[in-house]
C-alpha positions as CSV (number, residue, x, y, z in Angstrom):
1,X,0.0,0.0,0.0
2,X,1.2,3.5,-0.9
3,X,-0.3,6.6,0.8
4,X,0.0,9.7,-1.4
5,X,0.0,12.9,0.6
6,X,-1.5,16.1,-0.8
7,X,0.7,18.7,-2.4
8,X,1.6,21.1,0.5
9,X,0.9,18.6,3.3
10,X,2.6,19.8,6.4
11,X,5.4,17.9,8.2
12,X,3.0,17.5,11.2
13,X,0.4,15.8,8.9
14,X,3.0,13.5,7.4
15,X,4.4,12.6,10.9
16,X,0.8,11.9,12.1
17,X,0.2,9.4,9.3
18,X,3.5,7.7,9.9
19,X,2.8,7.4,13.6
20,X,-0.7,5.9,12.9
21,X,0.8,3.3,10.6
22,X,3.5,2.3,13.1
23,X,0.9,2.3,15.8
24,X,-0.8,-0.7,14.3
25,X,2.4,-2.6,14.0
26,X,3.2,-1.9,10.3
27,X,6.4,-0.4,8.8
28,X,6.2,3.1,7.1
29,X,8.7,4.1,4.5
30,X,8.7,7.8,3.8
31,X,9.8,9.2,0.4
32,X,9.6,13.0,0.1
33,X,9.7,14.4,-3.4
34,X,9.8,18.0,-4.6
35,X,6.0,18.4,-4.7
36,X,4.6,15.8,-2.3
37,X,5.4,13.0,0.1
38,X,4.6,9.3,-0.5
39,X,4.5,6.8,2.4
40,X,4.9,3.1,1.7
41,X,3.2,0.7,4.0
42,X,4.8,-2.8,4.5
43,X,3.2,-5.6,6.4
44,X,1.0,-8.7,5.9
45,X,-2.0,-8.3,3.7
46,X,-4.7,-8.4,6.4
47,X,-2.7,-5.9,8.5
48,X,-2.2,-3.5,5.6
49,X,-6.0,-3.4,5.0
50,X,-6.4,-2.1,8.5
51,X,-4.6,1.1,7.5
52,X,-7.3,2.1,5.0
53,X,-9.8,3.0,7.7
54,X,-7.1,4.4,10.0
55,X,-5.6,7.0,7.6
56,X,-7.8,7.5,4.6
57,X,-9.6,10.5,6.2
58,X,-6.6,11.9,8.0
59,X,-5.5,15.5,7.2
60,X,-3.1,15.8,4.4
61,X,-3.9,12.4,2.8
62,X,-4.8,12.6,-0.9
63,X,-5.4,8.9,-1.8
64,X,-4.3,5.3,-1.1
65,X,-2.8,3.2,-3.9
66,X,-2.4,-0.6,-3.7
67,X,0.9,-2.1,-4.7
68,X,0.1,-5.1,-6.9
69,X,3.6,-6.5,-7.2
70,X,4.9,-9.2,-4.7
71,X,8.0,-7.1,-4.4
72,X,7.2,-3.8,-2.7
73,X,10.3,-1.7,-1.7
74,X,12.0,-2.4,-5.1
75,X,8.8,-1.7,-7.1
76,X,8.3,1.4,-9.2
77,X,4.7,1.4,-7.9
78,X,6.2,2.1,-4.5
79,X,8.9,4.5,-5.6
80,X,8.2,6.1,-8.9
81,X,11.5,8.0,-9.5
82,X,14.7,6.3,-10.5
83,X,17.0,5.6,-7.5
84,X,20.7,6.6,-7.7
85,X,23.2,4.5,-5.7
86,X,26.5,6.2,-4.7
87,X,29.6,4.1,-4.4
88,X,32.8,5.9,-3.3
89,X,31.4,9.1,-4.8
90,X,30.4,7.5,-8.1
91,X,26.6,7.7,-9.0
92,X,25.1,4.5,-10.5
93,X,21.7,5.2,-12.0
94,X,22.4,8.9,-12.8
95,X,23.1,10.5,-16.1
96,X,26.3,8.6,-16.8
97,X,26.9,4.9,-17.7
98,X,29.4,3.6,-15.1
99,X,31.9,1.0,-16.1
100,X,33.4,-1.2,-13.4
101,X,36.5,-3.0,-14.5
102,X,39.1,-5.3,-13.0
103,X,40.3,-8.9,-12.7
104,X,38.1,-11.8,-12.0
105,X,40.3,-12.8,-9.1
106,X,42.9,-10.9,-7.1
107,X,46.0,-13.0,-7.9
108,X,48.9,-10.8,-6.7
109,X,49.7,-7.2,-5.7
110,X,51.4,-6.5,-9.0
111,X,48.5,-7.8,-11.1
112,X,45.9,-5.9,-9.2
113,X,47.7,-2.6,-9.1
114,X,48.6,-2.7,-12.7
115,X,45.0,-3.5,-13.7
116,X,43.6,-0.8,-11.4
117,X,45.8,1.9,-13.1
118,X,44.8,0.6,-16.6
119,X,41.1,0.7,-15.7
120,X,41.3,4.2,-14.4
121,X,43.4,5.4,-17.4
122,X,40.7,4.1,-19.8
123,X,37.9,5.8,-17.9
124,X,36.6,3.1,-15.6
125,X,35.0,4.5,-12.4
126,X,35.2,1.5,-10.0
127,X,37.5,-1.5,-9.5
128,X,36.2,-5.1,-9.3
129,X,38.2,-8.0,-8.0
130,X,37.5,-11.2,-6.3
131,X,39.2,-12.0,-2.9
132,X,36.8,-14.9,-2.3
133,X,35.8,-16.9,-5.4
134,X,33.0,-19.4,-5.8
135,X,34.3,-22.1,-8.1
136,X,32.5,-25.1,-9.5
137,X,35.5,-27.3,-8.7
138,X,37.0,-27.3,-5.2
139,X,40.4,-27.7,-6.7
140,X,40.3,-24.4,-8.7
141,X,41.8,-21.2,-7.4
142,X,39.4,-19.8,-4.8
143,X,40.9,-16.4,-4.1
144,X,43.4,-14.9,-1.6
145,X,40.9,-14.1,1.1
146,X,41.8,-11.3,3.5
147,X,45.2,-10.7,1.8
148,X,43.2,-10.1,-1.4
149,X,41.1,-7.5,0.3
150,X,44.2,-5.8,1.6
151,X,45.6,-5.6,-2.0
152,X,42.3,-4.2,-3.2
153,X,42.4,-1.5,-0.5
154,X,46.0,-0.6,-1.6
155,X,44.7,-0.3,-5.2
156,X,42.0,2.1,-4.1
157,X,44.6,4.2,-2.2
158,X,46.8,4.3,-5.4
159,X,44.0,5.1,-7.9
160,X,41.0,6.4,-6.0
161,X,38.8,3.7,-7.5
162,X,36.2,2.3,-5.2
163,X,36.2,-1.4,-4.6
164,X,33.4,-3.9,-5.7
165,X,34.1,-7.4,-4.3
166,X,32.0,-10.5,-3.7
167,X,31.0,-11.7,-0.2
168,X,30.1,-15.4,-0.2
169,X,28.9,-16.0,3.4
170,X,27.8,-14.3,6.5
171,X,31.0,-15.4,8.2
172,X,33.1,-13.5,5.7
173,X,30.9,-10.4,5.8
174,X,32.8,-8.4,8.6
175,X,36.1,-8.7,6.8
176,X,34.7,-7.7,3.4
177,X,32.8,-4.8,4.9
178,X,36.0,-3.5,6.4
179,X,37.7,-3.2,3.0
180,X,35.0,-2.9,0.3
181,X,33.0,0.0,-1.0
182,X,30.3,-2.2,-2.5
183,X,29.3,-5.8,-1.6
184,X,28.6,-8.1,-4.6
185,X,26.2,-10.9,-4.2
186,X,27.0,-13.5,-6.9
187,X,24.6,-15.6,-8.9
188,X,24.9,-18.6,-6.7
189,X,23.9,-16.6,-3.6
190,X,21.0,-14.6,-5.1
191,X,18.6,-16.7,-3.0
192,X,20.9,-17.2,0.0
193,X,18.3,-15.4,2.2
194,X,20.5,-15.4,5.4
195,X,23.2,-13.6,3.5
196,X,20.8,-11.2,1.8
197,X,19.4,-10.2,5.2
198,X,22.9,-9.8,6.7
199,X,24.0,-7.4,3.9
200,X,20.7,-5.6,4.3
201,X,21.9,-4.6,7.7
202,X,25.2,-3.2,6.4
203,X,25.8,0.4,5.4
204,X,27.5,-0.5,2.1
205,X,25.8,-0.5,-1.3
206,X,25.0,-4.0,-2.7
207,X,25.4,-5.3,-6.3
208,X,22.9,-8.1,-6.7
209,X,23.6,-10.4,-9.6
210,X,20.7,-12.3,-11.1
211,X,20.6,-16.0,-10.3
212,X,21.7,-18.3,-13.2
213,X,18.2,-19.8,-13.4
214,X,16.1,-17.1,-11.8
215,X,13.1,-15.1,-13.2
216,X,13.1,-11.3,-13.1
217,X,10.5,-11.5,-10.3
218,X,12.6,-13.8,-8.2
219,X,15.6,-11.4,-8.7
220,X,13.5,-8.4,-7.5
221,X,12.3,-10.4,-4.6
222,X,15.9,-11.0,-3.6
223,X,16.5,-7.3,-3.7
224,X,13.4,-7.0,-1.4
225,X,15.2,-9.2,1.2
226,X,18.1,-6.7,1.3
227,X,15.9,-3.6,1.3
228,X,13.5,-4.9,4.0
229,X,16.4,-4.9,6.4
230,X,16.9,-1.2,5.8
231,X,19.6,-1.1,3.1
232,X,18.0,0.6,0.1
233,X,21.3,1.0,-1.8
234,X,20.9,-1.9,-4.2
235,X,22.1,-2.2,-7.8
236,X,20.8,-5.0,-10.0
237,X,23.1,-6.9,-12.4
238,X,22.0,-9.0,-15.3
239,X,24.8,-11.5,-15.9
240,X,23.2,-14.1,-18.2
241,X,21.0,-17.1,-17.4
242,X,21.4,-20.8,-18.0
243,X,19.4,-22.1,-21.0
244,X,19.5,-25.0,-23.5
245,X,22.0,-23.1,-25.7
246,X,25.7,-23.9,-24.9
247,X,27.3,-21.8,-27.7
248,X,28.1,-19.1,-25.1
249,X,28.7,-19.5,-21.4
250,X,25.2,-18.1,-20.6
251,X,22.3,-16.5,-22.5
252,X,22.6,-12.8,-22.0
253,X,19.1,-11.7,-21.3
254,X,19.3,-8.1,-22.5
255,X,15.5,-7.7,-22.5
256,X,15.7,-8.2,-18.7
257,X,17.5,-4.8,-18.4
258,X,14.7,-2.6,-19.7
259,X,12.1,-4.9,-18.1
260,X,13.7,-4.6,-14.6
261,X,14.0,-0.8,-15.1
262,X,10.3,-0.7,-15.9
263,X,9.3,-2.8,-12.9
264,X,11.8,-1.3,-10.4
265,X,13.3,2.0,-9.6
266,X,16.7,0.4,-8.8
267,X,19.7,0.9,-11.1
268,X,20.5,-2.0,-13.5
269,X,23.9,-2.9,-14.9
270,X,25.1,-5.7,-17.2
271,X,27.9,-8.2,-17.0
272,X,29.0,-9.1,-20.5
273,X,32.0,-11.1,-19.2
274,X,30.1,-13.6,-17.2
275,X,27.3,-13.6,-19.7
276,X,29.4,-14.6,-22.7
277,X,32.4,-16.4,-21.2
278,X,34.3,-15.2,-24.3
279,X,36.4,-12.1,-24.6
280,X,35.6,-11.8,-28.3
281,X,31.9,-11.4,-27.4
282,X,32.2,-9.0,-24.5
283,X,32.4,-5.9,-26.6
284,X,29.2,-6.5,-28.6
285,X,27.3,-7.7,-25.5
286,X,28.4,-4.7,-23.5
287,X,27.3,-2.3,-26.2
288,X,24.0,-4.1,-26.5
289,X,23.4,-3.7,-22.7
290,X,24.2,0.1,-22.8
291,X,21.9,0.5,-25.8
292,X,19.1,-1.3,-23.9
293,X,19.4,1.2,-21.1
294,X,21.9,-0.3,-18.6
295,X,23.2,2.1,-16.1
296,X,26.6,0.5,-16.2
297,X,28.7,-2.5,-17.0
298,X,31.0,-4.7,-14.9
299,X,33.8,-6.1,-17.1
300,X,36.7,-8.4,-16.4
301,X,40.2,-7.1,-17.3
302,X,43.6,-8.7,-16.8
303,X,47.2,-7.8,-17.7
304,X,47.7,-11.2,-19.3
305,X,44.4,-13.1,-19.7
306,X,46.1,-16.3,-20.9
307,X,47.8,-16.6,-17.5
308,X,44.7,-15.7,-15.4
309,X,44.0,-18.2,-12.6
310,X,40.2,-18.0,-13.1
311,X,38.0,-17.3,-16.1
312,X,40.9,-16.7,-18.5
313,X,38.8,-16.9,-21.7
314,X,36.5,-14.0,-20.8
315,X,38.9,-11.4,-19.5
316,X,39.9,-8.4,-21.7
317,X,43.4,-7.1,-22.2
318,X,44.1,-3.5,-21.4
319,X,43.9,-2.6,-25.0
320,X,40.6,-4.3,-25.5
321,X,39.2,-2.6,-22.4
322,X,40.3,0.8,-23.7
323,X,38.6,0.1,-27.0
324,X,35.4,-1.0,-25.2
325,X,35.4,2.3,-23.2
326,X,35.7,4.3,-26.4
327,X,32.7,2.6,-28.0
328,X,30.6,2.6,-24.8
329,X,30.9,6.4,-24.8
330,X,29.6,6.6,-28.3
331,X,26.6,4.3,-27.6
332,X,25.9,6.1,-24.3
333,X,25.8,9.4,-26.2
334,X,23.5,8.0,-28.8
335,X,21.0,7.0,-26.1
336,X,21.3,10.3,-24.3
337,X,23.7,9.2,-21.6
338,X,27.3,10.1,-20.7
339,X,30.1,7.7,-19.8
């Protein structure tokens, strides 16, 4: 349920409505725009219906609008304007297309610092890098752990690029929060509800990747788990889904980008590296995502992809990343965005 306050409603009237909602055991989420305030009501269906009689005739209330989607806080019905998430001073969801670049895994200090400088020089705004890596095989390289986080922090100090890195479990969360600027929830953890609730209680922005076999609605409901704990700074990431076709690593669901932006006010970015699994396809897929309205891209970059310890086939060289950045700017300008 959304309560729309009249244009010019006083703060006292708004506060009275919020108090009445909370007085019956429901949660009120206040969004104050330039012209009017909107109050979202969260609770069980029967309890929310109690609010109608309680507030409909209160001073300052214009009308009540039901939210029909199963996801509430992430729904555009609940919050009409686009949300902007700020990561280390960088706006995701604003006027510019934000490109996040960096290695799949932090492998060494030299590799990470060299990549960070190359990403910044090409125009990337944030640095990605895995200190903890979920791998299909237990014998594959699974990251450097806390030492990897320390190296990422050193790269931030050297370049000014904010750090986006994955957290895989509640147990790892305190260490990752200490070093990161944005917490990434990977595809395998999109429905790890304990982890989603834990990051929802953290102050850092969250990058939520779509599950490899998840619908768009399930993806938005996972965002709801984070937001329901108080953390509204969520960015959605389409990274490809598993289908019958094995010609690429995944099927990049570009349509999901404008669809998610129509259903939700949250920023949406694309991951053409994970989607394609092939460096030769990353460029085209990335441009397609920007053309479809993505607010940014997250791209894997490595000084020597052939020697990478994880996902070697999909990581771009520095020269390839620089070329991608050049064409991203052109496509972004064509659709009325900067980069």
